[in-house]
C-alpha positions as CSV (number, residue, x, y, z in Angstrom):
1,M,6.3,-19.0,46.9
2,I,7.2,-15.4,46.5
3,F,8.5,-16.0,42.9
4,D,5.2,-17.7,42.0
5,M,3.3,-14.7,43.1
6,I,5.7,-12.2,41.2
7,G,5.2,-14.2,38.2
8,L,1.6,-14.5,38.4
9,A,1.4,-10.6,38.8
10,G,3.4,-10.4,35.6
11,V,0.9,-12.8,33.9
12,A,-2.0,-10.5,35.2
13,A,-0.4,-7.5,33.8
14,I,0.0,-9.1,30.4
15,I,-3.4,-10.4,30.3
16,A,-4.8,-7.0,31.4
17,A,-3.0,-5.2,28.7
18,F,-4.2,-7.6,26.1
19,F,-7.9,-7.4,27.3
20,L,-7.6,-3.4,27.6
21,L,-6.4,-3.6,23.9
22,Q,-9.1,-5.8,22.7
23,A,-11.8,-3.8,24.6
24,D,-10.6,-0.6,22.9
25,R,-9.8,1.0,26.3
26,V,-6.1,1.5,25.2
27,R,-4.2,1.8,21.8
28,Y,-1.3,-0.1,21.0
29,D,0.9,2.7,21.4
30,D,-0.5,3.9,24.7
31,Y,2.3,4.2,27.3
32,S,0.0,2.3,29.9
33,Y,-0.3,-0.8,27.3
34,L,3.3,-0.8,26.6
35,A,4.1,-0.4,30.5
36,L,1.7,-3.2,31.3
37,N,3.5,-5.5,28.8
38,G,6.9,-4.5,29.7
39,V,6.5,-4.7,33.4
40,G,4.4,-7.9,33.2
41,A,7.1,-9.6,31.1
42,A,10.1,-8.1,33.5
43,L,8.1,-9.7,36.5
44,I,7.7,-13.1,34.7
45,I,11.5,-13.0,34.3
46,V,12.1,-12.2,38.0
47,S,9.9,-15.4,38.6
48,L,12.4,-17.5,36.4
49,F,15.3,-16.8,38.6
50,Y,13.6,-19.2,40.8
51,A,12.6,-22.1,38.3
52,F,14.4,-21.4,35.1
53,N,13.0,-22.1,31.7
54,L,15.0,-21.0,28.7
55,A,12.2,-20.6,26.3
56,A,10.2,-18.6,28.7
57,F,13.2,-16.3,29.5
58,V,13.9,-15.7,25.8
59,M,10.3,-14.8,25.1
60,E,10.0,-12.4,27.9
61,T,13.1,-10.8,27.3
62,I,12.1,-10.3,23.8
63,W,8.7,-9.0,25.2
64,V,10.5,-6.4,27.3
65,A,12.6,-5.3,24.5
66,I,9.6,-4.8,22.1
67,S,7.6,-2.8,24.8
68,V,10.8,-0.6,25.3
69,Y,11.1,-0.1,21.5
70,G,7.5,0.9,21.3
71,A,7.7,3.3,24.0
72,V,11.0,5.0,22.5
73,K,9.3,5.2,19.2
74,R,6.3,7.0,20.6
75,W,8.4,9.4,22.8
76,R,10.4,10.3,19.8
77,R,7.3,10.8,17.6
78,E,5.8,13.1,20.4
79,R,9.3,15.0,20.7
80,S,9.6,15.8,17.0
81,G,6.0,16.7,17.0
């Protein structure tokens, strides 16, 4: 039950990020957008420890990696100024 709740929280985070992007409330490179996507995918991965699904695990792992990539890319751009 707890793993289901964790997974659903992750789904909610990813859906919220997508909605905020479509509603022009965030930009694709906003840290909040990247964090919602990354944390959401990570929470889904945690839920997969209970009921493993290889396809979902691969997708969410890549989702986290892309979110981290986007955050690092923005951080480097800001730092170089």
